DRENDO-1510 file (C-alpha; in Angstrom, 1 decimal, always signed):
<recs>
REC; n; res; u; v; w
REC; 1; MET; +118.3; +59.6; +110.9 .
REC; 2; PHE; +120.6; +56.7; +110.1 .
REC; 3; LYS; +121.0; +55.4; +113.6 .
REC; 4; GLN; +117.2; +55.5; +114.1 .
REC; 5; LEU; +116.7; +53.4; +111.1 .
REC; 6; ALA; +119.5; +50.9; +112.1 .
REC; 7; VAL; +117.7; +50.6; +115.5 .
REC; 8; ALA; +114.2; +50.1; +113.9 .
REC; 9; ALA; +115.7; +47.4; +111.6 .
REC; 10; SER; +117.4; +45.6; +114.4 .
REC; 11; VAL; +114.3; +45.5; +116.5 .
REC; 12; LEU; +112.3; +44.2; +113.5 .
REC; 13; VAL; +114.7; +41.5; +112.9 .
REC; 14; ALA; +114.5; +40.5; +116.6 .
REC; 15; LEU; +110.9; +40.4; +116.8 .
REC; 16; THR; +110.9; +38.3; +113.5 .
REC; 17; ALA; +113.3; +35.8; +114.8 .
REC; 18; ASN; +111.4; +35.5; +118.1 .
REC; 19; ALA; +108.0; +35.1; +116.4 .
REC; 20; ALA; +108.7; +32.4; +113.9 .
REC; 21; PRO; +108.5; +29.4; +116.4 .
REC; 22; TRP; +104.8; +29.9; +116.8 .
REC; 23; LEU; +104.3; +29.5; +113.1 .
REC; 24; ASP; +106.1; +26.0; +113.0 .
REC; 25; VAL; +103.8; +23.6; +111.5 .
REC; 26; GLN; +103.9; +20.2; +113.3 .
REC; 27; GLU; +101.5; +18.4; +111.2 .
REC; 28; THR; +99.1; +19.0; +108.2 .
REC; 29; VAL; +95.8; +16.9; +108.3 .
REC; 30; GLU; +93.8; +16.6; +104.9 .
REC; 31; LEU; +90.1; +16.3; +105.4 .
REC; 32; ARG; +87.5; +14.3; +103.4 .
REC; 33; ASP; +85.9; +17.6; +102.2 .
REC; 34; GLY; +89.2; +18.8; +100.8 .
REC; 35; SER; +89.9; +21.1; +103.7 .
REC; 36; THR; +93.3; +21.2; +105.4 .
REC; 37; VAL; +94.1; +21.6; +109.2 .
REC; 38; TYR; +97.4; +23.1; +110.1 .
REC; 39; VAL; +98.6; +21.7; +113.6 .
REC; 40; PHE; +101.2; +24.2; +115.0 .
REC; 41; ALA; +104.1; +23.1; +117.3 .
REC; 42; ASP; +102.2; +24.5; +120.3 .
REC; 43; GLY; +99.1; +22.3; +119.5 .
REC; 44; ILE; +96.9; +25.3; +118.2 .
REC; 45; MET; +95.4; +24.7; +115.0 .
REC; 46; GLY; +94.3; +26.8; +112.0 .
REC; 47; MET; +92.1; +25.6; +108.8 .
REC; 48; GLU; +91.8; +26.3; +105.3 .
REC; 49; ASP; +88.7; +25.3; +103.2 .
REC; 50; ARG; +89.1; +23.4; +99.8 .
REC; 51; TYR; +89.5; +26.6; +98.1 .
REC; 52; GLY; +92.4; +27.9; +100.1 .
REC; 53; ARG; +90.2; +30.2; +102.3 .
REC; 54; THR; +91.0; +30.5; +106.0 .
REC; 55; VAL; +88.1; +29.4; +108.2 .
REC; 56; TYR; +87.4; +29.3; +111.9 .
REC; 57; ARG; +85.9; +26.1; +113.4 .
REC; 58; LYS; +84.7; +25.8; +116.9 .
REC; 59; PRO; +86.9; +23.9; +119.3 .
REC; 60; GLY; +85.5; +20.3; +119.9 .
REC; 61; THR; +84.2; +20.1; +116.2 .
REC; 62; VAL; +84.9; +16.6; +114.9 .
REC; 63; PHE; +86.1; +16.0; +111.2 .
REC; 64; GLU; +86.8; +13.2; +109.2 .
REC; 65; THR; +90.0; +12.6; +107.5 .
REC; 66; ARG; +90.7; +11.5; +104.0 .
REC; 67; ASP; +91.6; +8.0; +105.3 .
REC; 68; GLY; +88.3; +7.9; +107.3 .
REC; 69; SER; +89.6; +8.5; +110.6 .
REC; 70; GLN; +88.1; +11.1; +113.3 .
REC; 71; PHE; +89.9; +14.3; +114.0 .
REC; 72; VAL; +88.9; +16.9; +116.6 .
REC; 73; MET; +89.6; +20.5; +116.5 .
REC; 74; ARG; +91.4; +21.9; +119.5 .
REC; 75; LYS; +92.0; +25.7; +119.9 .
REC; 76; SER; +91.7; +27.6; +116.6 .
REC; 77; GLN; +93.7; +30.5; +115.5 .
REC; 78; PRO; +93.1; +30.9; +111.7 .
REC; 79; TYR; +95.0; +34.1; +111.6 .
REC; 80; ARG; +98.2; +32.0; +111.7 .
REC; 81; VAL; +97.4; +30.2; +108.5 .
REC; 82; ASP; +96.9; +33.7; +107.1 .
REC; 83; ILE; +100.4; +34.6; +108.2 .
REC; 84; LEU; +101.9; +31.3; +107.4 .
REC; 85; LYS; +100.5; +31.8; +103.7 .
REC; 86; GLY; +101.6; +35.5; +103.5 .
REC; 87; ARG; +98.1; +36.7; +103.2 .
REC; 88; GLN; +96.5; +39.7; +105.0 .
REC; 89; GLY; +93.3; +39.4; +106.6 .
REC; 90; GLY; +91.0; +36.4; +107.2 .
REC; 91; GLY; +88.7; +34.3; +105.1 .
REC; 92; ASN; +85.3; +33.8; +107.0 .
</recs>
């Protein structure tokens, strides 16, 4: 029994260590409407609305940042924001 738990724990640690790089946030972009876009190290994005709810936006959607510049949504994977924030399940 103890041996099985030790193996399961070591597998869990290995998976967690290998999964972490895809959650590295390279850039956080604040939008004019109060939303936040997280750009992960691999270029994939996730978005929260101004209330902190995870939202999906279609790739190619153009947003305006707080400083007035334009920002284009690339591939969106909102579940990454949920995992990053320690939440279960998505917003919209």
